[in-house]
Structures are given as structure tokens and as C-alpha cells.
N, C-alpha and C positions, 0 to 999 in steps of 0.2 A: 729085372723085376718090373712088373707092370702095376701102376698105381691108378686108383680111380677117384681119388678125392679132389673135387674141383676147388681151386683156390686162387689161380692166377687168371688175369684177364689181359688179353693183348688185343690191340686195335690197329687196323690198317685203313687208311682213307685215300680215295682217289676219285677219278671220274671217267665215265665213258663219254667220248666226244665223237664228232664226225671224222676225226683223225685216228680214232682207235681202230685196230685191226678187226676184220670181220670173218666169220666162219659160218658154217652151215650146222647148226645144232639139231636140225630136224631130220636130216638124211634125204632132203629133197633137191639137193644140189643148188640151193639158194643161199648165197653167201651174204646174208643180210642181218646178221646178229653181231652187234659190236660186242667185243669181249676184252677182258684183261686176264692174263694168266699171271699168277702169283705163286712163287715158290714158298712153301711152308716147311719150317723145320721146328720140331718140338725139342725142348731142352730136357724133358723127362718123358719116359714112356707112360702112356695112359690114355684113357678116354677123354676126348675133347669134343666140345660143341662149337661148331663154326657157323655163324649166322650173319646174315646180311642186314644192313640198315640203310634204307633209301626211300625216296619218295615214289619210286616206280616199282612195278612187279618184277621181282628178280628171280634168277635161276642160277643154281650153283652146282658145279661138277668138281669132284675130287679124284685126282689121278695119283697113282703110285709110280715113281721113277720119271715118267715123262708124259708130255701131252703133244699129240700130233693133230693140228687142226684139219688135216685131210682125212684122218681116221679117228674120229672123236670117241669111239667105243673102245679103243685099245688102251689098256691100263686103267680104265675106269673102275674105281672102287666105291664111289658113292655119289648120289645126286639127289637134289631136292628142289621143289618149287615153293611151296607155301608152308613148310613145317614150323616156321617161327611165328606164323600168324601175320596178319596185316600185309599179305602178299610178299613175304620175305622168306628166303630159304633157311633152312637149318640142317646141317649135316653133322651127325655124331659118328666119331670114328676112333679106333684105337691106334693113335699115332706112335710110331717107333722112332727113337732118336737117330737111328742109323739108316733111315729111309728118307729119300727126297719125295715130297709131295707137291703136287701142282694143284691149286684151286683156280678154277676158271669161273670168273664172275661174268654173268651176262644177264640178259633180260628175257622176260617171257615173250614179249612182243618184238617184232622186227624194227630195226632202225631207231631204237630208243636210246637217247643219251640222258645222262643224269650223274650227279655226284653220289658217292656211296661210301660206306664203311663196311669192313668185315670185322667181326668181333669173335675172338677165340677164347674159350674158357676151359680150363682144365688144370691138371696138377702141376704144370710148369709153364714157363714162358714159351710163347710161339713167336718165332722170327719170320717176318714176311719180307719177300724180296720180288720186285717187279721183274719179270723175265721177258717181257716183249715191249717193244716200242713200235714196231711195224711187222707185218707178216707178208712174206712172199710165198704165194702157193705156186707149186710147180706141177704141171700135169704133163703126161706123156701120151702122144698119139702116134700111131703107126701110119705112115703115108707112103704111097707109091709115087716115086719121082718120074715124071713124064717129060724128060728132056730128050734131045736127040740121042738115040741109043748108041752107047759106046760098047755096051755088052747087053745081054738079054735081061731085062727087068732088074732094077736096082731098088732094093728096099732099105730105107733108113728110118731110124727113130728120130723123131723131131721132138725137142723139148721146148715147150712154150711157157714162158714165165708170165704169170698173171699177178699184178700188184693191185691190191685193193687199198684205196685210201679213204 
């Protein structure tokens, strides 16, 4: 059963720092937005409002099941920039108890650090859980190896790890 009467407020507090992971929220291959990914679980099915409280301009993304910083549009179910006023995001969504949600808290501008809170209001308690402490992005490139030929043309896939700190 889905309920819609707001009654419970849950709060999560943290901070984006220069040690926070970074990703590209704009699609321009610029990994210059600090972020924090937070698992959200609702205790009761229903519509919840999830908003930010910070001294900086915030941006919020809500994902169902999982969040991949290399593919930030996959599993995206909601996003917002200024819906709560005062440059804060507001995402309203019908959360289900049997679904894992990930809220990605980030900022509107690149390389911004700040403390923040996330406030969820809805028919039940919302449980928050930090799910990242660092991010390692892996990219794949195809390269032709040009060493002394043992056979004709050797092609290998080389995996390069890029760690953003």
C-alpha cells in the first residue's frame, strides 16, 4: 500500500571536501564536481520530499538500484537544482520500501566544497547510509602494441585506472 501523508522528517549531515570523489555531472568529460552518494531506504512506501540545506548552490540526483559515476544517466529517476528555493534542490518521489535508492549530492558549480544536510520528509522514516569514501574510475582504451614482432599485429585492451583525489 502506498501512503502519501507526510509526517516523519529524517536528516543526514555531511560535507564535500577536496578529498571527496569527483565526477562529471555535465557530460563534458570534466571530472570536476565533488559529490557524495548516499543510500536511501524508506521504512514506508509513499511520496517523500528530499531537499538540501547548505550555504552553496546544490544539485541533487536520485537513482533507483545503483549509481555509476561513469554513466550518470543510468538508473536516474529524479533530479533538481533549485526546487526548494535559496539555490537548494528538492526532489519529490514515490519511494518503495523494497527498492534501494541512491541520492547523489553535488553542487551547481565545479570544485565547490561545503557542509550540507539532506532532509527527507514523508510518511515514514528514511535511513541514510554513505556509500562512497573514494572513487576509482576505470576507462578502457584499445592500443596497438608496437614491440618487435613475434607474430603479425598484436592487439590488446589496456585498462588504465584513474584515481581522483
